[in-house]
N, C-alpha and C positions, 0 to 999 in steps of 0.2 A: 374478793380481794382479801387475802389472808396476809395478816401481819405476825406478830408473836404468838407463841404456843407455849403450854406450860403442863407438865404431869405432876398432879398433888400426890400425898402420901395414900390416898385411896385409889390410886390408879386413874382418877378421872382426868381426862384431857380437855384443857382449856384451850380455846382458839379465839384469838382476836380478829376480828373483820371491820369492814366499813359500814357494818350493819348491825353491829352489836357483839355478843358473844355467844360462841357454840360450846356447849360442855358435853363431852361424850361420858356417858354414864355406863361403865362396862356391865355392872351387875344387872343393869336393866336393859342393856344393848340399845340404847337410844340416845338421842341428843336432847340436851335441855337449851333452849334458845333464851337469852336475856336481852331486852332492848331498852332504850331510854324511857319507854313507857312504864318499864319495871324499876326504874330509878337510876340506871346507868348515867354517868356524866354527860356522854356523848355516843353517837353512833360509831365513831372510829374508836377502837380500842388497839392500842399498840403493843402493849407489853404487859406481862404479869411478873409478880414477885411475892415472896413470902414476907409477909410482915412481922413486926416484933410482938404482935398479939396471936401469933400462929394462925393468922388467917391469909387467904390470897388476896392481894392487892392488884388493881389494875390501873393503868396509865391512859388516859385520853389526852395526848399532848395539847398543850396550851388551853384545856378546858378544865380538867379535873382529875381527881382521884376516887377510885372506889375501893371498899373492902368488903367481903363477902361472909355472910353468916355461914359457918361450916356445915350445918344442917340444912336449912332452907335454902340456901344459895342465895339470898336476897341480898341485892347491893346497898351499900351505904355509902353516901358522898362524904369525903374528908377533906376539908378545906386547909390549905397551908396558912401560915400566919400572914396577915395582910393580903388576902387573896385577890384583892383588886389590882395588885402589882406583882403578885406572885404566881401567875399560871405555872403549872408544872410542865417541864418539857423532856424530863429524864428521871429514872427510877432504878436503883439497883439494891440488892440486898448484901449486908456485910457479914462476914463470918461470926461476928458477936451478937448476930440476931437483929441488929438494927437495920433500919430500912432509910436509904439516902435518896432525896429527891431534889433536883435542880430545877430552878426557874432561869430565867435570860440573865437574872443578875446575882441570884443568891443560891445557897447550897444549905440544905437542912438535913440533919440527922434525927430521925423519929424513932425514939426508944419507948419501951414500956415502963411506966411509973406506977406500980400497983395494978390497979384495974384502969388506969387513964394512960393516955398517950402524951408524952412529952416531946415537944419541938424544939430542938436546938440549932440556933443559927450558927453554921460553920464559918469562922472568921476568912475572908477572901485573902488572896496572896497579895503582897504590896501592889499598890497600883489598880487592884480589882480586875475585873473582866469588863470588856465591851460587849460580849455576848457568849454566854455559855452554850454548848451544844449538847453533848452527850457525856455519859459517864459510865465507868466500869469500875469493879472492885475486885482485887485479887485475893487469892486464898489466904495471902498473909495480911490481909487487911488494908493494903495500900489502896487508895482511892485516887484513880486517874479520872480528869475531866478534859474535854476538848473544847475549844474556842476559837475565836477569829484571831486569837495571838498565840497559836500553838497548843501545847497541853501542858497540864500542871498536875503534879503529884502531890497529895497530903498523905503524909507518913509521920507517924509519932508526934502529931501536934503542929507540924510546920510544912510549908509549902516549897516546892521547888518547881520553875518553869522551863520548859524545853521548846525552841523554835528553829527557824531556818538557820539560824546561826549555830546550832548544835547538830546540823546535818538533815534536818527534815527538808523535804522538796517545797515546801510552802507553809506558811503560817496558818492559813485558813483550814483547820482540820475540823472533820466532822465524827467519823466513827473511831471508837477506841476498844480495844480488848486487852485488859490487864492480864497479864500472867503472873507477874511478881512486882515487888517494889523496884525491881531492876530491869523488868522486861514489859514492853507494850508493843501490840501492834497498832497501827492507825491508818486511816485514810484520809482523803482530802476532798475538799470542795470541788476543786478541778479534777479533772481525768488525769490522775498521775500514779495509779495503782496503789499499793500499800508499802508501808515502811515498818521494818521491825526496828524499836529503839531499844538499845542494850546499854546499861548503866554499869560501867566497871569501877573498880576502886580508884582509878586515875584519869579514866578517859570515858567519853560517851561514843558508842559506836553505832551507826546505822546500816541496815540492809535493806534494798529496795527490791520490790517483786512487781513487774510490769509485763506487758505482752512480749518484751525481749526475753524475759525468763520463762514464757510459756503459758502466762496468764491469758483468760479468754478475752478480758477487757481490762482497760486501765479505769474505766468507770466503776465506781464501787457504790452500791446501795446497802449491802449487809457485810457484816464482819463478825464471826463466830468461832467456837472452838468446840471439838468433841471429846470424849472422854478418852481417846486414843492419842490426843496431842495433834490432830490434824487441826489447820487453820482453814476455816471455809469462808470463801469471798464470792458474794452474788453481785450480779449487775443485770443488765439488758439481755445479755447473750447466755446465760446459764451459770453454772457453778465451777470455781476452781478451788481445788483441795491441795494446800501445802503440807506434804507429808513431813513427819518429824526429820528425815534425811534431808529436806530441802527440795525433793522432786515434786513436781506438779501434775496432778491430774485433773481432767475436765470433764463436765459433765454437762449435757442439754437434752433437747427432746428427743435425739437420738438415741439416747441412753434410757429413754423412758420418763424423763422429768415432765411433769404435767405442763409445765410452760417455762419458757427461759427467763421472763422477768421476775428477779428475786426481790423481795422487799425487805425493808429496814426491819431489825429484829426478827427477822424470819427464819432463825434457826434454833431448835430444841434439841439438846443431846439426851439420848436416852442411856441408861445403864448398860445395855446390851450392846453398845456400840453403833446403834442406828442413831438416824437424825430425822427430825421432821423439818420441812423446809416450807415456808410460806411464799407463795408466789402471787400474782395478779390474776390468776386463774383457779386458785385453789391451794390445798395442801398435799406436799408429797412426802412419802416416807422412804428413806433409803436405808436398806439393810446391807452391810458389807458381807458378802459371801466368800472371800477369799480368791475369786476369779479375777481376772483382769477387768472386767466389765461387769460390776454387779447392777443388781437391777433397782430401778427408782420407780415406784408405783404410787 
């Protein structure tokens, strides 16, 4: 079972699984395996991000956070404030170098203060949240979070919430993919496909992508983007890729995908245009080749 992956500045590939972390060391051409017996917060590692200290951090949802020594790769546990009530559920790096972490009820921005880490509690929107779900931060610094009450955007120190009254197909949102302060892709707890939320100067617009538009499935487990602007959507039946022009391509085991079940946080975009894809049976690597059906291996 492969969840998220991450390529660091030394070209090491970090892979989160249900049984710890595998790190591909290209200079040595071997895997380094890290387990809870080595100091990991838990067996299940969902996601990686670059922290404010320049280290790689990992998230084991509802259990804890780790950061890793850049030389020895030894993990260190990093508790949130009041850890008994703030088990981390989501994590994302911001353009200013800070690391944002969500629990069910609170949102924290972690920044570097000299040699120490400073934990800032971000004020919740008016009325608070019943339950935070996931988080995504756009290149312009806008922070988007999902909850059981729609999605909320934090920009320039203030919150704005959007829900079914603004054109969403439901209020219970799970996955979010921030493109900017004015654009968000999202998916739902129920099988409703995905929605593109676009904020104009005077109105809010929504575009919906479902099986009616050519998606493989309306049930979504993974939502991500590559550096070419494609939006990748994964579920139990394979992958749907929404091209910048709005057309949709689909990929499954018939195209060479190792398995059709795609996992949460299971997409990592490489600078060469390829993507790594985490599935319940392992890690796939898709390399666009210009032909109608590129290979997945």
